[in-house]
C-alpha positions as CSV (number, residue, x, y, z in Angstrom):
1,X,0.2,0.0,0.2
2,X,0.8,3.5,-0.5
3,X,2.1,5.5,2.6
4,X,0.5,8.7,3.8
5,X,3.5,10.9,3.3
6,X,3.0,12.4,0.4
7,X,1.8,16.5,0.7
8,X,-1.0,17.0,-1.5
9,X,-0.7,19.4,-4.1
10,X,-4.6,20.3,-4.8
11,X,-3.7,23.2,-2.7
12,X,-0.4,24.4,-5.3
13,X,-2.8,24.2,-8.5
14,X,-2.3,28.0,-9.9
15,X,-3.4,28.8,-13.5
16,X,-0.6,28.3,-16.0
17,X,2.2,31.3,-15.9
18,X,4.1,31.5,-19.2
19,X,7.1,33.4,-17.1
20,X,8.1,31.1,-14.7
21,X,12.0,31.2,-14.0
22,X,14.2,28.3,-14.7
23,X,14.9,25.8,-11.9
24,X,17.1,23.0,-11.7
25,X,16.9,19.7,-13.7
26,X,17.9,16.4,-12.4
27,X,20.7,15.5,-14.3
28,X,18.9,15.4,-17.8
29,X,20.3,19.1,-18.9
30,X,23.3,20.6,-18.3
31,X,22.6,24.6,-17.0
32,X,23.8,25.9,-20.1
33,X,21.8,24.2,-22.6
34,X,19.0,25.0,-19.9
35,X,19.7,28.4,-20.5
36,X,19.9,28.3,-24.2
37,X,16.5,26.6,-24.8
38,X,14.6,28.8,-22.7
39,X,16.3,31.9,-23.8
40,X,13.8,34.3,-25.7
41,X,10.8,31.7,-25.4
42,X,7.5,31.3,-23.3
43,X,8.6,28.1,-22.0
44,X,9.0,27.8,-18.6
45,X,9.9,25.2,-15.6
46,X,7.6,23.6,-13.0
47,X,8.8,22.4,-9.5
48,X,10.6,23.8,-6.8
49,X,14.2,24.8,-6.7
50,X,16.6,24.1,-3.9
51,X,16.5,28.5,-3.2
52,X,12.9,28.8,-3.7
53,X,10.9,29.5,-0.7
54,X,9.1,27.1,1.4
55,X,5.7,29.3,1.4
56,X,6.1,29.9,-2.4
57,X,3.0,28.7,-4.8
58,X,4.2,26.1,-7.5
59,X,2.3,24.1,-9.9
60,X,1.1,20.6,-9.5
61,X,3.2,17.4,-10.2
62,X,3.2,14.2,-9.8
63,X,4.6,13.5,-6.3
64,X,7.1,10.8,-6.4
65,X,8.8,9.0,-3.4
66,X,12.2,8.6,-2.7
67,X,12.7,11.3,-5.2
68,X,16.6,10.9,-5.8
69,X,14.7,7.4,-7.5
70,X,13.9,9.5,-10.5
71,X,15.5,11.9,-12.9
72,X,12.8,14.6,-14.2
73,X,12.9,17.5,-16.6
74,X,9.6,19.8,-16.1
75,X,8.6,22.2,-18.2
76,X,5.6,24.3,-19.9
77,X,4.1,25.4,-22.9
78,X,1.0,28.2,-23.1
79,X,-1.1,25.0,-23.6
80,X,0.1,22.4,-21.4
81,X,2.9,21.2,-18.9
82,X,5.0,18.2,-19.3
83,X,7.3,16.4,-16.9
84,X,9.7,13.3,-18.5
85,X,10.2,10.9,-16.0
86,X,13.9,8.5,-15.9
87,X,13.8,5.7,-13.3
88,X,17.7,5.8,-11.9
89,X,17.4,2.6,-10.0
90,X,15.2,-0.7,-9.7
91,X,14.2,0.2,-5.9
92,X,10.5,0.4,-4.5
93,X,8.5,3.5,-6.2
94,X,5.7,5.4,-5.1
95,X,3.5,7.6,-6.7
96,X,0.5,10.0,-6.0
97,X,-1.3,13.3,-7.5
98,X,-4.2,14.5,-7.1
99,X,-4.9,18.0,-8.6
100,X,-7.4,20.2,-10.8
101,X,-5.7,19.7,-13.5
102,X,-5.8,16.6,-15.8
103,X,-3.2,14.7,-15.8
104,X,-1.7,12.1,-18.9
105,X,0.2,9.9,-18.3
106,X,2.7,8.2,-21.3
107,X,4.5,5.0,-20.4
108,X,7.7,4.6,-22.8
109,X,8.9,1.6,-20.7
110,X,7.4,0.2,-18.0
111,X,7.9,-3.5,-16.4
112,X,7.7,-4.0,-12.6
113,X,7.9,-7.4,-10.6
114,X,5.0,-6.1,-8.4
115,X,3.0,-3.4,-7.8
116,X,-0.5,-1.8,-8.4
117,X,-1.5,1.1,-9.7
118,X,-4.6,3.2,-9.2
119,X,-7.1,5.9,-10.6
120,X,-10.4,7.3,-8.9
121,X,-13.4,5.3,-10.4
122,X,-11.2,2.9,-11.9
123,X,-10.4,-0.9,-10.4
124,X,-6.6,-0.8,-9.5
125,X,-4.4,-2.4,-12.1
126,X,-1.6,-5.1,-11.0
127,X,-0.5,-5.0,-14.7
128,X,3.6,-6.1,-14.8
129,X,4.2,-5.1,-18.3
130,X,2.7,-1.7,-19.1
131,X,4.8,-0.5,-21.9
132,X,3.2,1.8,-24.8
133,X,0.5,2.5,-22.5
134,X,-1.2,5.5,-21.5
135,X,-3.3,6.1,-18.3
136,X,-5.7,9.6,-17.9
137,X,-6.4,11.1,-14.7
138,X,-9.3,13.7,-15.0
139,X,-9.1,17.0,-12.8
140,X,-9.6,16.1,-9.3
141,X,-9.3,12.2,-9.1
142,X,-6.8,10.3,-7.3
143,X,-3.8,8.8,-8.9
144,X,-1.5,6.6,-7.2
145,X,1.0,3.8,-7.8
146,X,3.4,1.6,-6.3
147,X,6.3,-0.9,-8.0
148,X,8.8,-2.9,-7.7
149,X,10.3,-1.8,-11.3
150,X,11.8,-5.1,-13.3
151,X,13.6,-2.9,-15.6
152,X,14.0,1.0,-15.9
153,X,11.5,2.7,-16.3
154,X,10.7,5.6,-18.9
155,X,7.5,8.0,-18.7
156,X,5.8,11.7,-19.7
157,X,3.3,12.8,-17.5
158,X,1.3,15.5,-19.0
159,X,-0.7,18.3,-17.1
160,X,-3.6,19.8,-18.8
161,X,-5.4,22.9,-17.2
162,X,-9.2,22.5,-17.5
163,X,-9.6,26.2,-17.7
164,X,-7.4,26.2,-20.7
165,X,-9.7,23.8,-22.7
166,X,-12.6,26.2,-22.1
167,X,-10.9,29.1,-23.2
168,X,-9.3,27.8,-26.2
169,X,-11.8,29.3,-28.9
170,X,-11.6,26.6,-31.4
171,X,-12.3,24.0,-29.0
172,X,-16.4,22.8,-28.4
173,X,-16.2,21.2,-25.1
174,X,-19.4,21.6,-23.6
175,X,-20.4,18.1,-24.2
176,X,-17.3,16.7,-24.1
177,X,-16.9,14.3,-20.9
178,X,-13.5,13.4,-19.7
179,X,-13.5,9.8,-18.4
180,X,-10.8,8.3,-16.4
181,X,-9.2,5.6,-18.1
182,X,-5.9,3.2,-16.9
183,X,-3.4,1.5,-19.7
184,X,-5.0,2.4,-22.3
185,X,-4.1,2.7,-26.3
186,X,-4.5,5.3,-28.9
187,X,-2.1,5.2,-31.8
188,X,-2.8,9.1,-32.2
189,X,-2.2,10.1,-28.9
190,X,0.7,7.8,-28.3
191,X,2.8,9.1,-31.4
192,X,1.8,13.1,-30.8
193,X,3.5,12.7,-27.1
194,X,7.0,11.0,-28.5
195,X,7.1,13.8,-31.1
196,X,6.9,16.2,-28.4
197,X,9.1,14.4,-26.2
198,X,11.8,14.5,-29.1
199,X,11.4,18.0,-30.2
200,X,12.3,18.8,-26.5
201,X,15.4,16.8,-26.7
202,X,17.1,18.3,-29.6
203,X,16.8,21.7,-27.5
204,X,16.9,24.0,-30.8
205,X,14.9,27.7,-31.8
206,X,13.2,25.3,-34.6
207,X,12.2,22.6,-32.5
208,X,10.7,25.0,-29.8
209,X,8.3,26.2,-31.9
210,X,7.5,23.1,-33.3
211,X,7.0,21.3,-29.4
212,X,4.8,24.4,-28.7
213,X,2.7,23.5,-32.1
214,X,2.2,20.0,-30.7
215,X,1.7,21.1,-27.3
216,X,-1.9,22.4,-28.9
217,X,-2.2,19.3,-30.7
218,X,-1.7,17.1,-27.7
219,X,-4.7,19.0,-26.4
220,X,-6.7,18.8,-29.4
221,X,-6.1,14.8,-29.3
222,X,-7.6,14.6,-25.5
223,X,-10.6,16.5,-27.1
224,X,-11.0,13.8,-30.1
225,X,-10.5,10.9,-27.5
226,X,-13.2,11.9,-25.5
227,X,-15.3,13.6,-27.8
228,X,-19.1,12.0,-28.0
229,X,-18.8,10.8,-24.3
230,X,-21.5,13.3,-22.9
231,X,-22.3,12.3,-19.2
232,X,-25.8,10.9,-19.4
233,X,-28.0,8.5,-16.4
234,X,-30.8,8.7,-18.4
235,X,-32.5,5.0,-18.2
236,X,-32.3,3.5,-21.9
237,X,-34.9,1.4,-23.4
238,X,-32.7,-0.1,-26.1
239,X,-28.8,-0.5,-26.3
240,X,-26.2,1.1,-25.7
241,X,-25.0,4.4,-27.7
242,X,-22.3,4.1,-30.2
243,X,-20.0,6.1,-27.6
244,X,-20.6,3.8,-24.7
245,X,-20.4,0.6,-26.8
246,X,-16.4,1.8,-27.9
247,X,-15.6,3.1,-24.8
248,X,-16.9,0.1,-23.1
249,X,-15.4,-2.7,-25.6
250,X,-12.2,-0.6,-25.5
251,X,-11.8,-1.0,-21.5
252,X,-12.7,-4.8,-21.8
253,X,-9.7,-5.0,-24.4
254,X,-7.5,-3.2,-22.5
255,X,-8.0,-5.5,-19.7
256,X,-8.1,-8.9,-21.0
257,X,-6.2,-10.7,-18.1
258,X,-8.1,-8.6,-15.2
259,X,-11.4,-8.8,-13.4
260,X,-13.3,-6.5,-15.0
261,X,-16.5,-5.6,-12.7
262,X,-20.0,-4.9,-13.6
263,X,-20.1,-1.7,-11.9
264,X,-16.4,-0.7,-13.3
265,X,-18.4,-1.0,-16.5
266,X,-21.4,0.6,-16.2
267,X,-19.7,3.2,-14.5
268,X,-17.8,3.8,-17.9
269,X,-21.2,4.0,-19.4
270,X,-22.9,6.6,-17.1
271,X,-25.7,3.8,-16.1
272,X,-26.9,1.6,-13.2
273,X,-25.2,-1.9,-13.2
274,X,-29.1,-2.9,-14.0
275,X,-29.8,-1.3,-16.8
276,X,-26.1,-1.2,-17.7
277,X,-26.5,-5.2,-17.9
278,X,-29.6,-5.0,-20.2
279,X,-28.3,-2.5,-22.3
280,X,-25.2,-3.8,-23.0
281,X,-27.1,-7.8,-24.1
282,X,-29.6,-5.9,-26.6
283,X,-26.2,-4.3,-28.6
284,X,-23.9,-7.8,-28.2
285,X,-26.5,-10.5,-27.5
286,X,-24.7,-11.5,-24.8
287,X,-23.8,-10.3,-21.0
288,X,-20.9,-8.6,-20.6
289,X,-19.1,-11.4,-18.1
290,X,-19.6,-13.8,-21.3
291,X,-18.5,-11.2,-23.7
292,X,-15.5,-10.6,-22.1
293,X,-14.6,-14.3,-21.7
294,X,-15.4,-14.8,-25.2
295,X,-12.9,-12.3,-25.9
296,X,-10.3,-13.7,-23.7
297,X,-10.9,-17.1,-26.2
298,X,-10.1,-15.1,-29.4
299,X,-7.0,-14.4,-28.1
300,X,-6.1,-17.3,-26.9
301,X,-7.0,-18.5,-30.3
302,X,-4.5,-16.1,-31.6
303,X,-1.8,-16.7,-29.7
304,X,-2.5,-21.0,-29.5
305,X,-2.1,-20.5,-33.9
306,X,1.7,-18.9,-33.3
307,X,2.8,-21.8,-31.7
308,X,5.2,-20.1,-29.7
309,X,4.2,-20.3,-25.9
310,X,2.7,-23.5,-24.1
311,X,-0.9,-23.4,-23.6
312,X,-0.5,-22.8,-19.7
313,X,1.4,-20.0,-20.5
314,X,-1.3,-18.6,-23.0
315,X,-4.1,-19.6,-20.2
316,X,-2.5,-17.5,-17.7
317,X,-1.8,-14.5,-20.3
318,X,-5.5,-14.2,-20.9
319,X,-6.4,-14.3,-17.5
320,X,-7.3,-17.7,-16.5
321,X,-5.5,-18.8,-13.3
322,X,-5.7,-22.8,-13.6
323,X,-5.4,-24.7,-16.6
324,X,-8.5,-26.4,-16.0
325,X,-10.6,-23.3,-15.8
326,X,-8.9,-22.0,-19.5
327,X,-9.9,-25.5,-21.0
328,X,-12.9,-25.6,-19.9
329,X,-13.9,-21.9,-20.8
330,X,-12.2,-22.8,-24.3
331,X,-13.8,-26.0,-25.1
332,X,-17.5,-24.0,-23.9
333,X,-16.8,-21.5,-26.6
334,X,-15.3,-23.5,-29.3
335,X,-16.1,-27.0,-28.8
336,X,-12.4,-28.0,-28.7
337,X,-9.4,-28.0,-26.2
338,X,-6.7,-25.6,-26.8
339,X,-4.3,-28.4,-27.5
340,X,-6.9,-29.8,-30.2
341,X,-7.5,-26.3,-31.7
342,X,-3.8,-25.9,-32.3
343,X,-3.7,-29.2,-33.5
344,X,-6.6,-28.1,-36.1
345,X,-4.7,-24.4,-36.8
346,X,-1.4,-26.7,-37.3
């Protein structure tokens, strides 16, 4: 479990200031390169330097403990702020965040021997390999995580002020709902985030302007991802709306190997569990639990056809704790045992 030693950062949620001073970077950039990059630009830096007054307001960042386990470089554009994080050891590390800012976590490399990630509004995940996964924490929601890394972790935290979204004339977000998302995938959002990171790493006047443009694109991509997910608590008479189907099935695909509760899926669809179950069955022809199981079996069929992994390992990969339960579920759906299916596609 996480300790309660982290200070809350909800109190330090001031609007982004485009003229903040440079503060110390923890080993990722030399002072000369920082000065060169910041010269004549609106790019600022977040965090607290060793010379900053104790009572001075700073912008919220993800709290990491112990802090010397990570190298961090945090910077800001008019639209968003970004925090580039790289682990320096394989010792246990803990993270926590809650603020009036949206948080997008983009993990380039992340593998752990043990650990748990929690986003308020969703069940916790113990996913071991979360490389190339994204996590979105809406403003006001809690995010916490602990892990014992298996390898060095490299990730990016992006902080988006909701007031920035409201104040952007070309973005109509009146009906956009930003739900929590844990370990999901979106190719466009992923590519934009990595382009932004690479543009910062090159540190030239041309890439400074390019990175600022990319920061705006990233905000637009967040809105695109969530557009159409309007809040609704209405009782549905038929099936799920298209946006509900997309959100729920995507969540199931991203968590095939985990236990997914009916309450979690219903919350994503903004319905009561009772009405969600009825609407889901109306849309897909079977209840959520059977749909989840069938998707596990479809994934298992793909893995069996490759003939790379043993049957037992494939069962574990798709979320079955015992080979017997995997075999029983596979036979119930396909009429064959996993081994029999592998032979049939040989």
